[in-house]
N, C-alpha and C positions, 0 to 999 in steps of 0.2 A: 786601800786594800791595796796588800803585796799581791803578788801573782801566785805565789804559794795558795793564797786565800781564795784566790778567785778560782785554780783548777779543782780546791777542795771543793767550793760550792759547787761548783759544774758536775763533777762526778758524783755529789750527793745527789744533785736533781735528776742525774741520769740516774742512779738508783733509783730513785723514788719513782720516777716513769718507767724503769724497767718491773717491778715491785705491783704495780700497778696492771700494768699490761699483764703480768703473770698472774694476777687476780682476775682480769677480766678473759684470758685467756683458760684460766680454772672454773670458776663459771659457766662458760662455753659449752667447755669440754662435759661438765654435770648434766648441764641443761640437754646437748646431745644424746649423752647416755639415758637419760630418762624419755625421751624422746625415742632412742632405738628400741628401748624396754618395751617400750607402749606399745609402736608397730611392731614388733615380733609378738608381744602380747595377741595383736588384733589381727595379726596374721596370721597365729595358731587357732583363733578363735572361725577364720572365714576359713581355714582348714577342714575344720570338723565339719562346719558346716556345708563345706563342698561335700564332703565325703557321704556325710547325712544324703543330700540330694541326687550323688551319685546311686546309693544303695536304694535310693527310692525310686531313682529311675530304670535301674537296672532287672529289679524287681518284675517277673511276668504279667502283663494287664492281664487281670480278670475277661475271658471270653463276654465279650459284648453280645448282647443278644438283641436278633435283627426289630424293631421295634415295628409291629403292624399299621398304628396306624402316625402318621408322616408327625414332626416333634413342630411346635407349633415356638418361634423364638417370638419373644417380646424385648422390644431395643428400649423402653422405659422401665424405670420402676415407682411407676405413676401406682398409689394405693399402697405399696410394701411398706412394710416398717423398715426405716432408714438405721443404718447401724451404727453406734456410735462414733464419731473419728476416733481412731487412736490419737494419744495425746503426743504432741511432736516431742523429737528426743533433743534432753538438755545439750547444750555443748560448756564447754568448760571457758572461765578466761581465755587460755590462748589456741581453743581451737576457731574461738571466736574472731580472736585477732588475727588467725592466720584465713580463716575465709573471707571475711572484710578486706584483708591484703590482699588476695587474690583475685578477690571479686573486682578491687581497686585497679589491679596492673592487668588486670582484663581490659577493664572499659580504659586505661587509659592508652593500649597497646591498639585498640580497635579505635580511639577517636584518632592517635597518630597515624596511623595507617591512611582512615579515609582520608586525613588532610593532606597527607603528602600524595595521593592519589587526587585527591581533587587539585591541589596546587599543580601537577605534572605538567609540562608544557602543550602534551598531546591531548590532556582535559582542556585547558586552556584555549588551545586555538580551534577545537572542536565548540565549545561555547561561545567563542569567539562568532565563528560561520554559522552556528545558528542564529546567534543574534541579528548577524546583516540579515539575513534569511527575513525573519520576522519581523525586524525594520522595511525590508523593500514589501515583505506584503500586507505590512499596515498602510504604507504609503499607496500602494495599487487602491488597496481595500477603499482608502479614505478618496482619492481621486473618482472610485465609482462612485462612492454614494455621493460625492460633491455633484457628479454632472446628472446622477437620477433626481437631485435636489432643485438643482437648474433645468431638469426638461419638466420636471412638474410645475415648478413656477411659471415657467414659460407654459404650460398647458393650459394653468389657471389663470394668466394674463390674456389669452387667447380667446378664453372661454368667457370671461367677464367684459372683453372690449365686442364679442359676439352679441351678450345678453346686451352692453351698451346700445349698439346699432339697430337690434328689433326695437326697444323701446325710445331709441329714436325717430326709427320711419314708424310707426305705429300712432 
């Protein structure tokens, strides 16, 4: 291969790379425009809903009549027919992937934060200190248990010797 052919081949490769990047850019722009249009629609729907809620809250409330008897509050719905549960909203593929990705990122970030905090020098020193305290406490408890067991053993031995002496004397 000559030098000119190598340069032409490299230029052709760069042209193909630019073409692929251009197509990827155009696809990304189209997706972004579609997402922006979808977001604008959702914002318009939310604004309409907010306007309706504000209108409902702006209306004067009817004068409430004072009840002559105290109102009984029931905190359970036992014995009442249950309302059918509303059907959960369906997500399209992109929205589902977005939700899953966000949850995964949040979980990964919280795990990383916990690991970073757990491996911090201050945390390790505190754990080391508490472990030393626990080891000392358990040694002290074992010594106290051993002394109590020895006292009990010696008391039993003295009691059995006293019984043996009584039997020998009689």
